[in-house]
C-alpha positions as CSV (number, residue, x, y, z in Angstrom):
1,M,-2.8,-32.6,-59.8
2,V,-1.4,-33.7,-63.5
3,K,-4.0,-34.0,-66.2
4,Q,-3.1,-36.6,-68.7
5,L,-4.7,-35.5,-72.4
6,T,-4.3,-37.1,-76.0
7,I,-4.8,-35.3,-79.5
8,Q,-5.5,-37.5,-82.1
9,G,-3.2,-36.2,-84.7
10,S,-4.5,-38.4,-87.7
11,S,-7.7,-36.1,-87.3
12,I,-5.7,-33.0,-88.2
13,N,-5.6,-32.4,-92.1
14,D,-5.9,-28.1,-91.9
15,I,-5.9,-25.6,-89.7
16,A,-9.8,-26.2,-89.3
17,S,-9.1,-29.1,-88.3
18,F,-6.8,-28.7,-85.6
19,Y,-8.6,-26.3,-83.9
20,E,-11.6,-28.9,-84.2
21,E,-9.6,-31.4,-82.1
22,I,-8.4,-28.7,-79.4
23,N,-11.5,-28.1,-78.9
24,R,-12.5,-31.8,-78.4
25,V,-9.5,-32.7,-76.4
26,F,-9.9,-29.5,-74.0
27,M,-12.9,-27.7,-74.1
28,A,-15.5,-30.5,-74.3
29,Q,-16.6,-29.3,-70.5
30,E,-17.0,-25.5,-71.7
31,N,-20.5,-24.4,-73.5
32,W,-18.0,-22.3,-75.9
33,L,-15.2,-23.3,-78.0
34,I,-12.1,-21.5,-78.7
35,G,-12.0,-20.3,-82.6
36,P,-8.9,-20.9,-85.1
37,S,-6.5,-18.2,-83.8
38,L,-2.9,-18.8,-82.5
39,D,-3.8,-16.1,-79.3
40,A,-6.8,-18.3,-78.7
41,L,-4.5,-21.2,-78.3
42,D,-1.9,-19.4,-76.1
43,Y,-4.6,-17.7,-74.1
44,L,-6.0,-21.3,-73.2
45,L,-3.1,-23.0,-72.4
46,H,-2.6,-20.5,-69.6
47,G,-5.5,-22.5,-67.9
48,G,-8.7,-21.6,-66.3
49,Y,-10.9,-23.2,-68.9
50,G,-12.0,-26.8,-70.0
51,A,-9.7,-29.8,-69.2
52,L,-7.0,-27.4,-68.3
53,Q,-8.8,-26.2,-64.9
54,G,-7.3,-26.9,-62.0
55,A,-4.4,-28.9,-63.6
56,Q,-1.0,-27.9,-62.4
57,S,0.7,-29.7,-64.8
58,V,-0.1,-31.3,-68.1
59,D,0.7,-34.6,-70.1
60,L,-0.1,-33.8,-73.5
61,R,0.2,-36.6,-75.7
62,W,-0.1,-36.1,-79.4
63,H,-0.5,-39.7,-81.4
64,S,0.9,-39.6,-85.2
65,M,2.6,-36.2,-84.4
66,D,4.3,-36.6,-88.0
67,H,0.7,-36.5,-89.4
68,S,-0.1,-32.9,-87.6
69,R,3.3,-31.9,-88.5
70,K,2.8,-32.9,-92.4
71,A,-0.7,-31.3,-92.3
72,L,0.5,-28.0,-91.2
73,G,3.3,-28.1,-93.0
74,Y,4.8,-25.7,-95.7
75,Q,1.8,-25.8,-98.2
76,T,-0.6,-25.1,-95.4
77,T,1.4,-22.1,-93.9
78,R,2.2,-20.9,-97.2
79,A,-2.0,-20.7,-98.1
80,Y,-2.2,-19.2,-94.6
81,Y,-0.1,-16.5,-95.0
82,L,-1.2,-15.9,-98.5
83,A,-5.0,-15.3,-97.2
84,K,-3.5,-12.8,-94.4
85,L,-2.1,-10.7,-97.4
86,E,-5.3,-10.9,-99.6
87,S,-7.1,-7.3,-100.7
88,G,-9.1,-6.0,-97.7
89,S,-7.5,-8.2,-95.0
90,P,-7.2,-6.2,-92.0
91,Y,-3.6,-8.2,-90.6
92,N,-0.5,-6.3,-90.6
93,K,0.8,-7.1,-93.9
94,I,4.3,-6.0,-93.8
95,L,4.3,-8.6,-91.0
96,F,3.2,-11.6,-93.0
97,E,5.2,-10.7,-96.1
98,E,8.3,-11.3,-93.9
99,K,7.1,-14.5,-92.5
100,L,6.2,-15.4,-95.7
101,R,9.3,-14.7,-97.6
102,A,11.3,-17.1,-94.3
103,L,9.0,-19.5,-94.8
104,E,9.7,-19.6,-98.8
105,A,13.4,-19.3,-97.8
106,G,13.6,-22.4,-95.7
107,T,13.9,-20.4,-92.6
108,G,10.5,-19.4,-91.2
109,Q,8.4,-21.1,-88.9
110,T,5.4,-23.6,-90.1
111,Y,2.4,-23.3,-88.5
112,F,3.1,-26.6,-86.8
113,D,6.2,-25.1,-85.6
114,V,4.3,-21.9,-84.4
115,I,2.2,-24.4,-82.4
116,M,4.8,-26.2,-80.7
117,A,6.7,-22.9,-79.9
118,I,3.2,-21.5,-78.0
119,I,3.2,-24.9,-76.2
120,A,7.0,-24.7,-74.8
121,D,6.0,-20.9,-74.0
122,H,3.7,-23.1,-71.6
123,P,6.6,-24.9,-68.9
124,T,3.4,-27.2,-66.8
125,I,2.8,-28.7,-70.7
126,K,5.0,-31.7,-71.6
127,V,4.5,-32.9,-75.3
128,T,5.0,-36.4,-76.1
129,G,4.6,-37.2,-79.8
130,W,4.5,-40.3,-81.2
């Protein structure tokens, strides 16, 4: 069975609102939500929960994808990496320093790029943006 789902990209203005939209689209039938985590997004896309339960493939329509791409672009990604590097942060600082340097050099991925790479790792999900 092919499921058709639609992301309203105009609702995505930062990382928090991205996960709000993901939860709206994918988790409406669940009594729990995923947190703001790329690992959680990847896990969700493996299926078995919410809107993906029982789906053999997914046609994911992403309206206003350009808006989302900009909202989750350089500035948002830079702030995300800097937060990971704050004093007392439990994250791998070496990894996030490398990611920040690559981003600032123009060779690193934005948060949006990482999301798209995660989705691409799930061949049963086809994204159409406009």
